[in-house]
C-alpha positions in Angstrom: -16.7 0.1 5.2 -13.4 0.6 5.4 -10.6 -0.3 2.7 -7.4 -2.2 2.0 -5.5 -3.0 -0.4 -2.8 -5.8 -0.4 0.0 -7.3 -2.5 -0.1 -11.2 -3.6 1.1 -12.4 -0.1 -2.5 -11.1 1.1 -3.7 -14.1 -0.5 -2.3 -16.3 1.7 -3.7 -15.4 5.0 -7.2 -15.5 6.1 -7.8 -12.2 6.6 -11.8 -11.5 6.3 -15.4 -13.6 7.6 -18.0 -14.0 5.7 -16.6 -13.3 2.8 -18.2 -12.1 -0.9 -16.2 -12.0 -3.9 -17.3 -9.3 -6.4 -16.8 -7.9 -9.3 -17.1 -4.5 -10.1 -17.7 -2.5 -13.4 -16.3 0.9 -13.2 -16.0 3.5 -15.8 -12.1 2.8 -15.8 -12.6 -1.3 -16.0 -13.4 -4.1 -14.0 -12.4 -4.7 -10.3 -11.9 -7.5 -8.1 -13.4 -6.7 -4.2 -13.6 -9.1 -1.5 -15.9 -8.0 1.3 -16.4 -9.5 4.5 -15.8 -8.7 8.0 -12.6 -7.9 10.5 -14.2 -8.7 14.0 -17.8 -7.6 12.6 -16.6 -4.7 10.8 -17.7 -4.2 7.1 -13.9 -4.4 5.0 -13.7 -3.9 1.3 -10.4 -6.2 0.0 -8.3 -5.5 -3.6 -5.7 -7.8 -4.3 -3.4 -5.1 -6.5 -1.8 -7.7 -8.1 -5.3 -9.9 -9.2 -6.3 -12.8 -7.1 -4.5 -15.0 -9.8 -1.2 -12.7 -9.2 -1.4 -11.9 -13.0 -1.3 -8.5 -12.9 2.7 -6.8 -12.8 2.8 -3.2 -11.1 2.5 -1.6 -14.8 -0.8 -2.9 -15.6 -2.8 -2.3 -12.3 -5.6 -0.5 -12.9 -5.9 1.7 -10.2 -8.4 3.9 -11.2 -10.9 0.9 -11.2 -9.9 -0.9 -8.2 -10.7 3.0 -5.6 -13.5 3.7 -8.0 -15.0 0.1 -6.9 -14.1 1.2 -3.4 -15.5 4.8 -3.4 -18.8 3.0 -5.0 -18.8 0.7 -2.1 -18.8 3.7 -0.2 -15.5 3.4 1.5 -14.1 6.5 2.3 -10.8 5.3 4.4 -8.0 2.7 2.7 -5.2 1.0 3.6 -2.3 0.2 1.8 0.3 -2.6 2.8 3.4 -3.3 0.9 6.6 -4.3 0.5 9.6 -2.1 0.2 13.1 -1.8 -0.7 15.0 0.2 2.6 17.6 2.8 1.0 19.2 3.3 4.6 22.1 1.6 5.5 21.5 2.2 9.3 17.6 0.8 9.3 17.5 -2.8 10.8 15.7 -5.3 8.8 12.9 -5.9 9.2 11.0 -2.6 10.1 8.0 -0.8 9.2 7.5 2.0 7.8 5.0 4.7 7.6 5.8 7.2 4.8 4.6 10.8 4.9 5.4 11.5 1.2 6.5 10.2 -2.5 8.1 10.4 -5.7 6.1 9.4 -8.7 7.7 11.0 -12.0 6.7 7.5 -14.0 3.4 6.2 -13.8 1.4 9.3 -15.3 -1.6 7.9 -13.2 -4.8 10.2 -13.3 -8.4 9.7 -13.3 -8.9 12.9 -15.3 -8.0 12.0 -18.7 -11.1 14.2 -20.0 -11.1 17.2 -18.0 -8.1 19.8 -16.6 -7.9 19.0 -13.0 -5.2 19.5 -10.4 -4.8 18.1 -7.1 -2.2 18.3 -4.6 -0.8 14.6 -4.2 -0.3 12.8 -0.6 -0.9 10.4 2.4 -3.9 10.8 4.6 -2.4 12.2 7.8 -5.2 11.1 10.0 -5.0 7.8 8.4 -1.3 7.6 9.2 -1.5 8.7 12.6 -3.1 5.9 13.4 -1.2 3.6 11.6 1.6 5.1 13.5 0.3 5.0 17.0 -0.7 1.3 16.4 2.2 -0.2 15.4 4.3 1.5 18.0 1.2 -0.3 20.4 2.0 -3.4 18.9 4.6 -4.5 16.4 7.4 -6.2 16.9 9.5 -4.8 14.5 10.8 -1.5 14.5 8.7 1.2 13.0 10.3 4.3 10.9 7.5 7.2 11.5 8.0 8.6 8.4 9.9 8.7 5.3 9.5 9.4 1.3 8.4 6.5 -0.9 10.2 6.4 -4.1 8.2 4.6 -6.7 9.7 3.5 -9.7 7.2 2.0 -13.0 8.7 -2.1 -12.6 8.1 -4.6 -13.4 11.8 -5.0 -13.2 13.6 -4.2 -10.0 16.4 -1.1 -10.4 19.9 -1.0 -11.3 23.2 -0.4 -9.0 22.7 3.4 -10.4 19.3 4.1 -10.0 19.3 3.0 -6.6 22.5 5.2 -6.1 20.8 8.2 -7.4 17.1 7.8 -5.2 19.4 6.7 -2.0 19.6 10.7 -2.1 15.8 11.9 -2.2 14.2 9.0 -0.4 14.0 6.2 2.7 12.4 3.5 0.4 11.5 2.2 -3.4 8.4 0.4 -4.2 6.1 0.0 -7.3 2.5 0.9 -6.1 1.7 3.3 -3.5 2.1 6.6 -5.2 -0.3 6.1 -7.8 -2.4 4.6 -5.4 -2.6 7.6 -3.2 -2.4 10.0 -6.2 -6.2 8.3 -7.3 -7.3 8.2 -4.1 -6.6 11.9 -3.6 -8.0 12.4 -6.8 -11.7 10.9 -5.9 -11.4 12.4 -2.4 -10.6 9.0 -0.4 -8.2 8.9 2.3 -5.4 6.6 2.0 -2.0 5.6 3.6 0.4 2.7 3.6 2.2 0.6 5.7 5.2 -1.0 4.3 7.5 -3.9 5.5 10.9 -3.3 4.9 12.1 -6.3 4.1 15.5 -6.2 1.7 18.1 -3.9 1.0 17.5 -2.1 -2.3 20.3 -3.0 -4.8 23.5 -2.1 -4.2 22.6 -0.6 -0.6 25.2 -2.5 2.0 26.9 -4.0 -1.4 23.5 -6.0 -1.6 22.7 -8.2 -4.9 19.2 -8.1 -4.8 17.1 -11.2 -5.6 13.6 -11.5 -6.4 13.3 -14.9 -4.8 14.7 -13.7 -2.0 12.6 -10.4 -1.4 9.5 -12.8 -2.0 10.1 -14.9 0.4 11.2 -12.2 3.4 8.0 -9.9 2.1 5.8 -13.6 2.9 7.5 -13.7 6.5 6.7 -10.4 6.9 2.9 -10.1 5.7 1.4 -11.8 8.8 3.1 -8.9 10.9 1.9 -6.1 8.5 -1.4 -7.5 8.9 -1.5 -7.8 12.4 -1.5 -4.0 12.8 -3.5 -3.0 9.9 -6.3 -5.0 11.5 -6.2 -3.3 14.6 -5.9 0.1 12.5 -9.4 -0.6 11.5 -11.1 -1.1 14.8 -9.2 2.2 15.5 -10.7 3.9 12.5 -14.2 2.6 13.0 -14.7 3.5 16.7 -13.3 7.2 15.9 -15.1 7.9 12.6 -17.7 5.5 12.3 -19.4 5.1 15.9 -18.9 8.6 16.7 -20.8 10.1 13.8 
């Protein structure tokens, strides 16, 4: 089984066939999971903000979500997200498959009662699949790598904050760093593909409006999901059928 973790707009797209909604109890709390199929391949989807869109970024239970996926036998998980662009030279909308991240603020971990240190990062195999797939079928420009800067949320960033973090990163979001950390701690492979839907606050003198972000993210979600669905097929053939 392959995992997908998406944002609010995946709720509005019919992704799976033969869908079964389940709630899984984990040591970290309850997780809501949709289990179904993409072209006959077993897939588990978690909507990180909840099926009622009631979990803002700082309240997402990443540990429960990924533990639930692991319980279901998921080894490979693809994240989907919408990010703010920190580079004036990038054309929007674009796709980015980050190769590293900065997350100083979430403090997320599954190790609350033991002293364990992991080396965090995105899975290079999954990154390669997403990158090759995006290059093959996307109508958007594809940015092959970059640094994802995770802020805590739920508020957007100030101009001064963006002016600082643009010196160290290429895009800004609120979830992928936490997801990558928890996945690595649980021994799971994870990478993320993001739509760059807007310039971050102050980039190109842009004034960020949340309603505008939501509108653009909704418009571009289909493109991202098209790539993820094809990537699921490639992972299945390369990692499951050959074993």
